[in-house]
C-alpha angles and dihedrals in degrees: 000000000000089000091056093048089051093049090049090051088052091054091048091051092049092054093042084062093049093049097092095051102021095106092048095047104037104020097084095034096056099032096110092044091052091049091050092049092050093049092051091050093048090056086068100028128169120095108010125188115196111199114203092019089169114180091349098255092152098044096089089055096066118090122244093246089075133070111226127195122188131199131179135169093229116079093195090055091050092049087061091046091052091051089051091052093051097041094048097038094235099181093173090069105095099186148330124219141175105247141150114246090220092054111040115186095218134105122254114280095013098139140051090206135023115197122192115178117194088333108110095069090049101055122088095236109029096181092051090053090049089052089053093049088051092048096055094046120096118238105277092025126131134237113208116197132179111191149154112258116207127219118269092215146332132066094322091057092050091050091049092051092050092050093051096094092053097041093046088061089050092053110265147061126251093191108068116128126197088250089077091064095039093051092048092049091048092053098041119088117239099009124137127181108232103175143358112189128177115236135193145290100070095326092277090121130065141195109226128187126192125183125212102225119229092236088068089071092063091049092052091048090055090056 
């Protein structure tokens, strides 16, 4: 447990460092992915949780008919998000809080949609984070993920493995094959893949949607 806490602290520190320049560096690069994630979330609507909300770049994109809550492990990133909410009068944002994606402080079934943009490959235990996203979703709710998908083999896979020591210090993994998601979904109760869509740049990123099936509610009630 201590190791996990230390790894999470390392992720927080990495993104604390990114906070002053995050919008400049990643804003344009991930614009289309953010737009696609928001559109997918809006198709469901209701109570939306954005995990890894960062500086709040996506918050203005949600419509006022939804209630959006955002969490992030980096306090400096959230400070910028709070300023954005105030300056732009984003009344649909119901709150922002420092929180670990692997230990969400919300009750089971609290949200209609969980959005995680470029987060899963950054956390120390991705499958544990995915479990948490599923837990806080209501039955019938949708998980919307934008993520880097690593190569399954070949030269690109070799390069990604070699870059891992560097990118891990920067706050994310280069080596993260689709099999990580497929294996998690196969082992999780009540999960259905709805969509996997390639995103720019270079098709190395994807929009993934999972649905928490209604039948999962009955299973949870029995336990």
